[in-house]
C-alpha positions in Angstrom: -6.2 12.2 -34.8 -2.7 13.2 -35.8 -1.5 16.1 -34.0 0.4 18.8 -35.8 3.5 19.9 -33.7 4.6 23.2 -35.0 3.6 25.9 -37.7 6.0 25.0 -39.9 4.6 21.5 -40.1 1.2 22.9 -41.1 0.3 22.4 -45.1 0.4 25.6 -47.0 -2.4 27.7 -46.6 -3.6 27.5 -50.3 -4.6 23.9 -49.5 -7.7 25.5 -47.8 -8.9 26.3 -51.3 -10.3 23.3 -52.5 -12.2 22.5 -49.6 -13.8 25.7 -49.9 -14.2 24.8 -53.6 -15.9 21.7 -52.6 -18.4 23.1 -50.7 -19.5 25.7 -52.9 -19.8 23.4 -56.0 -22.0 21.4 -53.4 -23.9 24.8 -53.0 -24.0 26.2 -56.3 -23.5 23.7 -59.2 -27.1 22.1 -58.8 -28.5 25.5 -59.2 -26.2 26.9 -61.9 -25.7 24.1 -63.9 -28.1 21.1 -62.7 -27.2 18.8 -65.8 -23.6 19.3 -66.3 -23.1 18.6 -62.3 -25.2 15.7 -62.4 -22.8 13.9 -65.1 -19.8 15.4 -63.8 -19.8 15.8 -59.7 -17.7 12.4 -59.2 -14.8 14.4 -61.4 -15.2 17.3 -59.4 -14.9 15.7 -56.4 -11.7 13.7 -57.4 -10.1 16.5 -58.9 -10.4 18.9 -55.7 -9.6 15.8 -53.2 -6.6 14.7 -55.4 -4.8 18.4 -54.9 -4.9 17.9 -51.2 -4.2 14.0 -51.6 -1.3 14.5 -54.0 0.2 17.2 -51.7 0.6 14.9 -48.8 1.8 11.9 -50.9 4.5 14.1 -52.4 5.4 16.0 -49.5 8.2 14.3 -47.4 7.1 12.6 -44.2 3.2 13.5 -44.9 1.8 10.4 -46.5 0.8 8.9 -43.0 -1.5 11.6 -42.3 -3.5 10.4 -45.0 -4.2 7.0 -43.2 -6.4 8.3 -40.6 -8.9 9.9 -42.7 -9.2 7.3 -45.5 -9.6 4.7 -42.7 -12.7 6.9 -41.6 -14.1 7.6 -45.0 -14.1 4.0 -45.6 -15.7 3.1 -42.2 -18.4 5.9 -42.8 -19.0 4.8 -46.3 -19.5 1.1 -45.3 -21.9 2.0 -42.3 -23.7 4.5 -44.5 -24.4 2.0 -47.6 -25.1 -0.9 -45.4 -27.8 1.0 -43.6 -29.1 2.4 -46.7 -29.3 -1.0 -48.3 -31.0 -2.8 -45.2 -33.5 -0.5 -44.5 -34.2 -0.1 -48.0 -35.3 -3.7 -48.0 -38.4 -2.5 -45.3 -41.4 -1.1 -46.7 -43.7 1.0 -44.6 -46.8 1.5 -46.5 -48.9 4.2 -45.4 -52.7 4.8 -46.2 -53.8 8.4 -45.6 -52.4 11.7 -45.3 -50.7 13.0 -42.4 -52.2 15.5 -40.2 -49.9 17.8 -38.1 -50.6 16.1 -35.2 -49.8 12.6 -36.6 -46.5 14.3 -38.1 -45.6 15.5 -34.7 -45.9 11.8 -33.3 -43.9 10.5 -36.2 -41.1 13.1 -35.7 -41.0 12.2 -31.7 -40.9 8.6 -32.3 -38.3 9.2 -35.1 -36.1 11.4 -32.4 -36.3 8.7 -30.0 -35.2 6.0 -32.5 -32.2 8.0 -33.4 -30.5 7.5 -30.3 -31.2 3.6 -30.7 -30.8 2.9 -34.2 -28.3 5.9 -34.8 -29.3 8.6 -36.7 -28.3 7.2 -40.0 -30.3 4.2 -39.4 -33.5 6.0 -38.1 -33.0 8.2 -40.8 -32.9 5.6 -43.7 -35.6 3.5 -42.2 -38.0 6.7 -41.7 -37.5 8.9 -44.6 -39.6 7.3 -47.4 -42.8 6.5 -45.1 -42.5 10.3 -44.1 -42.6 11.4 -47.7 -45.4 8.9 -48.4 -47.3 10.0 -45.3 -47.0 14.1 -46.7 -47.0 13.2 -50.5 -49.8 15.6 -51.2 -48.3 18.7 -49.5 -44.6 18.0 -48.9 -42.7 21.0 -48.8 -39.1 22.3 -48.0 -39.7 22.3 -44.3 -40.7 18.7 -44.2 -37.2 17.7 -45.1 -35.7 20.3 -43.0 -37.6 19.2 -39.7 -36.9 15.3 -40.4 -32.9 16.4 -40.7 -33.0 18.6 -37.7 -34.7 15.8 -35.4 -34.2 12.5 -36.7 -30.9 13.1 -38.6 -28.9 14.9 -35.9 -30.8 15.9 -32.6 -32.3 12.9 -31.6 -29.3 10.9 -31.5 -27.5 12.6 -28.6 -28.8 10.1 -25.8 -26.4 7.2 -26.4 -23.0 6.9 -28.0 -24.7 4.8 -31.0 -26.8 7.6 -32.0 -23.9 9.8 -33.4 -20.6 9.1 -34.2 -18.7 12.0 -32.1 -20.5 10.6 -29.1 -19.3 6.9 -30.2 -15.7 8.0 -30.5 -16.2 9.6 -27.0 -17.2 6.5 -25.6 -14.5 4.5 -27.0 -11.8 7.0 -25.6 -13.3 6.5 -22.3 -16.5 8.4 -21.6 -19.1 6.0 -19.6 -21.8 4.4 -22.3 -24.6 6.0 -20.4 -23.0 9.5 -19.6 -24.8 11.0 -22.5 -28.2 10.2 -21.4 -27.4 11.0 -17.8 -26.1 14.4 -18.9 -27.7 15.2 -22.0 -31.4 14.3 -21.5 -32.5 17.7 -20.9 -31.0 19.3 -23.4 -32.9 16.5 -26.0 -35.9 17.4 -24.3 -35.7 21.2 -24.5 -34.4 20.7 -28.5 -36.9 18.2 -29.5 -39.6 19.6 -27.9 -39.1 23.4 -29.0 -38.7 22.1 -32.5 -41.8 19.7 -32.6 -43.7 22.7 -31.2 -42.3 25.1 -33.8 -43.0 22.3 -36.6 -46.4 21.8 -35.5 -47.2 25.6 -36.1 -46.0 25.6 -39.5 -47.3 22.2 -40.5 -50.9 23.5 -39.4 -50.6 26.2 -41.5 -49.7 24.1 -44.4 -52.5 21.7 -43.6 -55.4 24.3 -43.5 -54.7 25.9 -46.8 -56.7 23.5 -48.7 -60.5 23.7 -48.6 -62.3 21.7 -45.7 -63.9 19.1 -47.6 -59.9 18.0 -49.1 -58.9 18.4 -45.5 -61.6 16.2 -44.1 -60.7 13.4 -46.6 -57.1 13.9 -45.9 -57.5 13.3 -42.1 -59.1 10.1 -42.7 -57.7 7.5 -40.5 -54.5 6.3 -41.6 -53.4 2.6 -41.9 -49.7 1.1 -41.9 -48.4 -1.9 -43.3 -45.3 -3.3 -43.1 -43.2 -5.6 -45.3 -39.4 -6.9 -45.4 -39.2 -6.8 -41.5 -36.5 -9.6 -41.6 -34.3 -6.6 -42.4 -34.7 -5.5 -38.6 -32.2 -8.5 -37.7 -29.9 -6.8 -40.3 -30.0 -3.3 -38.9 -29.5 -5.2 -35.3 -26.4 -6.7 -36.6 -25.0 -3.5 -38.1 -25.6 -1.9 -34.7 -24.0 -4.5 -32.8 -20.8 -4.4 -35.5 -20.6 -0.9 -34.5 -18.7 -2.3 -31.0 -16.5 -4.8 -33.2 -12.7 -3.6 -34.0 -12.1 -3.1 -37.6 -11.6 -4.6 -40.0 -14.7 -7.2 -38.2 -16.8 -4.1 -38.0 -16.7 -3.3 -41.7 -17.0 -7.0 -42.7 -20.0 -7.6 -40.5 -21.7 -4.7 -42.0 -21.1 -5.6 -45.5 -22.2 -9.2 -44.9 -25.5 -7.7 -43.3 -25.9 -5.7 -46.5 -25.3 -8.6 -49.1 -27.8 -11.1 -47.4 -30.3 -8.2 -47.3 -30.1 -7.5 -50.9 -30.1 -11.2 -51.8 -33.1 -12.2 -49.6 -35.2 -9.0 -49.9 -37.7 -9.8 -52.6 -37.4 -7.1 -55.5 -41.2 -6.2 -55.3 -40.0 -4.5 -52.1 -37.3 -2.8 -53.3 -39.3 -1.6 -56.4 -42.2 -0.1 -53.9 -39.4 1.6 -52.1 -38.2 3.1 -55.5 -34.9 1.8 -54.3 -31.7 2.7 -56.4 -28.3 3.0 -55.5 -28.0 6.6 -56.8 -28.1 8.3 -53.3 -25.5 6.3 -51.8 -23.4 6.7 -55.1 -23.7 10.6 -54.7 -23.0 10.3 -51.3 -20.0 8.2 -51.5 -18.6 10.7 -54.3 -19.5 13.9 -52.7 -17.9 12.8 -49.5 -14.6 11.3 -50.9 -14.1 14.9 -52.0 -14.9 16.2 -48.6 -12.9 13.9 -46.6 -9.8 14.6 -49.1 -10.2 18.3 -49.0 -10.9 18.7 -45.3 -7.5 17.5 -44.1 -5.5 20.6 -44.5 -8.3 22.2 -42.6 -8.5 19.8 -40.0 -4.7 19.9 -39.5 -5.1 23.9 -38.9 -8.0 23.1 -36.3 -5.9 20.7 -34.5 -3.0 23.2 -34.5 -4.8 26.4 -33.4 -7.5 25.3 -30.9 -5.3 24.8 -28.1 -3.9 28.3 -28.6 -7.2 29.8 -29.2 -8.7 28.0 -26.3 -5.9 29.7 -24.2 -6.2 33.3 -25.4 -9.8 33.0 -24.9 -9.9 31.4 -21.6 -12.6 29.1 -23.4 -15.6 28.5 -21.1 -18.5 26.1 -22.1 -20.1 28.9 -24.3 -16.9 29.0 -26.2 -16.6 25.1 -26.5 -20.3 24.7 -27.6 -20.1 27.4 -30.4 -16.8 26.6 -31.5 -17.4 23.0 -31.8 -20.9 23.6 -33.1 -19.9 26.3 -36.1 -17.0 23.8 -37.2 -19.0 20.4 -37.0 -21.8 22.4 -39.6 -18.8 22.5 -42.1 -16.4 19.7 -41.0 -16.8 16.3 -40.2 -18.0 16.5 -36.7 -16.6 13.2 -35.3 -12.9 14.9 -35.8 -14.1 18.2 -34.5 -15.3 16.8 -31.2 -12.2 14.8 -30.7 -10.2 18.0 -31.2 -12.1 20.0 -29.1 -11.8 16.8 -26.3 -8.2 16.9 -26.6 -8.2 20.6 -25.6 -10.1 20.2 -22.8 -8.2 17.5 -21.5 -5.0 19.4 -22.2 -6.3 22.2 -20.2 -7.0 20.1 -17.4 -3.6 17.9 -17.3 -4.8 15.0 -19.4 -4.4 13.8 -23.0 -6.6 11.6 -25.1 -4.8 8.7 -25.0 -5.4 7.8 -21.5 -8.9 6.9 -21.0 -8.4 7.6 -17.3 -8.0 11.3 -17.6 -11.2 11.0 -20.0 -13.5 9.3 -17.3 -12.3 11.9 -14.8 -13.3 14.5 -17.2 -16.4 13.2 -17.7 -17.4 12.3 -14.2 -15.9 15.1 -12.2 -15.9 18.2 -14.3 -18.4 17.4 -17.3 -19.2 21.1 -18.3 -17.2 21.4 -21.2 -17.4 17.8 -22.4 -21.6 18.8 -22.3 -20.8 21.6 -24.5 -18.8 19.9 -26.7 -21.2 17.0 -27.4 -23.9 19.0 -27.5 -22.3 21.4 -30.4 -21.1 18.5 -32.5 -24.5 16.4 -32.6 -26.6 19.7 -32.6 -24.7 21.8 -35.0 -24.7 18.7 -37.4 -28.1 20.0 -38.5 -26.9 23.4 -39.7 -25.8 22.2 -43.1 -26.3 19.1 -45.5 -22.6 18.1 -45.0 -22.7 18.7 -41.1 -23.9 14.9 -40.8 -23.4 12.1 -42.9 -27.5 11.5 -43.0 -28.4 14.9 -43.6 -27.1 14.3 -47.6 -28.6 10.9 -47.6 -32.1 12.2 -46.8 -31.8 15.2 -49.2 -30.9 12.4 -51.8 -33.8 10.2 -51.1 -36.4 12.9 -51.2 -35.0 13.9 -54.6 -35.2 10.7 -55.7 -38.9 10.8 -55.1 -39.0 14.1 -56.9 -40.3 15.9 -53.8 -37.7 18.9 -54.6 -35.7 19.2 -51.2 -34.2 22.6 -50.5 -31.3 23.9 -52.1 -27.8 23.8 -50.1 -27.9 27.6 -49.3 -31.9 27.6 -49.0 -31.8 25.1 -46.2 -29.3 27.1 -44.6 -31.3 30.5 -44.9 -34.5 29.3 -44.9 -34.5 26.8 -42.1 -31.5 26.5 -40.3 -30.7 30.0 -39.6 -33.8 31.5 -38.5 -35.4 28.3 -36.8 -32.7 25.7 -35.9 -30.1 28.4 -34.6 -32.0 30.3 -32.0 -33.1 26.9 -30.8 -29.5 25.7 -30.1 -29.0 29.3 -28.9 -31.6 28.7 -26.3 -30.1 25.6 -25.2 -26.7 27.0 -24.9 -28.3 29.7 -22.7 -30.1 27.5 -20.5 -27.4 24.8 -19.9 -24.1 26.4 -20.6 -24.4 29.8 -18.6 
């Protein structure tokens, strides 16, 4: 993360506009002009991202500011693509319709796997069987709760679970710190969201006549194909701990081997195409490009904001969370961790300072970690796997919620109160 020293070093405020336009385009164009958007969204991302990139390339001494976001984007898209390809080689066949109780058990297992495989790995492995389980009655809330639990909240227990926590680990936070300090918020959020899901899903399940429900409640059977790709998933997770470019090289190798050795019939049964990863690659290219000025302003004004507010855990939780909903949650996490260290006389470049904060004064770091991971579920762009899940659901013709539909029908009325409760219970 490149610090911004003074106000005159900031880019023009007008450069914040492409980021806002990019978000509006992702939110509105699939609804206003779906066919046009499907054909031209790569051009829109290139145009808007190019505006900010052109500024940094032509402004004296600013070109190096793009190196960090470029490296982050490349790492992001490599791990997303590798997990997408390898998980796409595992076919989980489900016979029988899922009952609300079976759905809850599935989401609970997925929430645990999110901290083991990472939110992206767990999401790509489980989204297809989730759709198949609920194929006769899948609605928007099935997509929303999958994103809430498996693509975000579930990954808070280990640094492998979500990119912000892994960056914290690299900066000096002990590996088991997240499990030690965040298991209670994990249990509250997962338990609360599963309870809400059960009530909604039971209402959905009871709509068909009794004979149909009895048929739907027949015993499920599961079959697995392509389990050799589990080794590929393991290799990708192990590669996370390697330095770049070895990390990306090993991930690409795992993806190529999976694609070569997985029988084509498995990809066909998974309805596997590259369109979801293509969509994510283009849209997030625009997001990573346009958000650089926004991150510059965040890095510059966050310390001033912290000093003026006398920021406590609540402030860190909500500010990290709100910004993580629309910006990349990894640099947002680092920005507020840097602020916290500055307030305590430390720096982000000194692992001993990070370790001291994590072990002896962990309250603000708990708030930052919860905000970055939990609030990543507030929008489709809050965390990488969110949009990937939406794309796969669309590919299956299951009609996920729109960008604003997701926010106003599910995130704000359901998720936000649950997150507010977690903040009140653990960060008072």
